[in-house]
C-alpha positions as CSV (number, residue, x, y, z in Angstrom):
1,M,16.1,49.3,-47.7
2,L,13.6,47.0,-49.2
3,K,13.2,46.7,-53.0
4,L,9.6,47.6,-52.2
5,K,10.6,51.2,-52.3
6,E,11.8,50.9,-56.0
7,V,8.7,48.9,-56.8
8,L,6.4,51.6,-55.5
9,V,8.3,54.2,-57.6
10,D,8.0,52.0,-60.7
11,L,4.3,51.6,-60.1
12,N,3.9,55.3,-59.6
13,A,2.4,54.6,-56.1
14,A,3.2,56.8,-53.1
15,Q,4.2,55.3,-49.8
16,E,1.2,57.2,-48.4
17,D,-1.0,55.1,-50.8
18,L,0.4,51.9,-49.5
19,A,0.0,53.1,-45.9
20,Q,-3.7,53.8,-46.5
21,A,-4.3,50.6,-48.3
22,V,-2.7,48.4,-45.6
23,D,-3.9,50.4,-42.6
24,L,-0.5,51.6,-41.4
25,S,0.7,55.0,-40.5
26,C,2.9,56.7,-43.1
27,M,5.8,56.6,-40.6
28,A,5.4,52.9,-40.2
29,V,5.6,52.4,-43.9
30,V,8.8,54.6,-44.0
31,H,10.4,52.4,-41.3
32,L,9.4,49.3,-43.2
33,V,10.5,50.4,-46.7
34,D,13.7,52.3,-45.7
35,H,14.9,50.1,-42.8
36,N,13.1,46.8,-43.0
37,L,11.6,47.4,-39.6
38,W,8.2,45.7,-39.5
39,P,5.6,47.0,-37.1
40,G,5.2,44.8,-34.0
41,S,1.5,45.4,-33.8
42,F,0.8,43.4,-37.0
43,D,1.3,39.8,-38.0
44,R,4.1,40.0,-40.6
45,K,2.6,37.3,-42.9
46,S,-0.8,39.0,-42.9
47,L,0.8,42.4,-43.5
48,E,2.9,41.0,-46.4
49,G,-0.3,39.6,-47.9
50,R,-2.0,43.0,-47.8
51,I,1.1,44.6,-49.4
52,V,1.1,41.9,-52.1
53,R,-2.5,42.6,-52.9
54,F,-1.8,46.3,-53.1
55,L,1.0,45.7,-55.5
56,A,-1.0,43.4,-57.6
57,Q,-3.9,45.9,-57.8
58,R,-1.4,48.5,-59.0
59,G,-0.3,46.2,-61.8
60,A,2.9,44.5,-60.5
61,N,3.7,41.2,-62.0
62,V,4.5,38.0,-60.0
63,H,8.3,38.5,-60.5
64,V,8.2,42.1,-59.2
65,I,6.0,41.1,-56.2
66,G,8.3,38.2,-55.4
67,S,11.3,40.5,-55.1
68,A,9.6,43.4,-53.3
69,F,10.7,42.1,-49.8
70,E,14.3,41.7,-50.7
71,E,16.9,44.0,-49.1
72,V,18.9,46.2,-51.4
73,D,21.8,48.5,-50.7
74,A,20.5,52.1,-50.6
75,D,23.9,53.4,-51.7
76,A,24.1,51.1,-54.8
């Protein structure tokens, strides 16, 4: 799981909001957030940039944004 999931919760942003903002399906966001599976139909760096912009618009600081793509243990 990516820390992005926790970041979205902390920002009170639904995964559906992220999906709409970055032009992905909700299922693609679930795969990304829960399993670190990036959609093959998008350039990863470009998609990361769009996610970063979404997080910044929601008020995330630089430290939070910088850690959003780290993997964390879902059972921890």
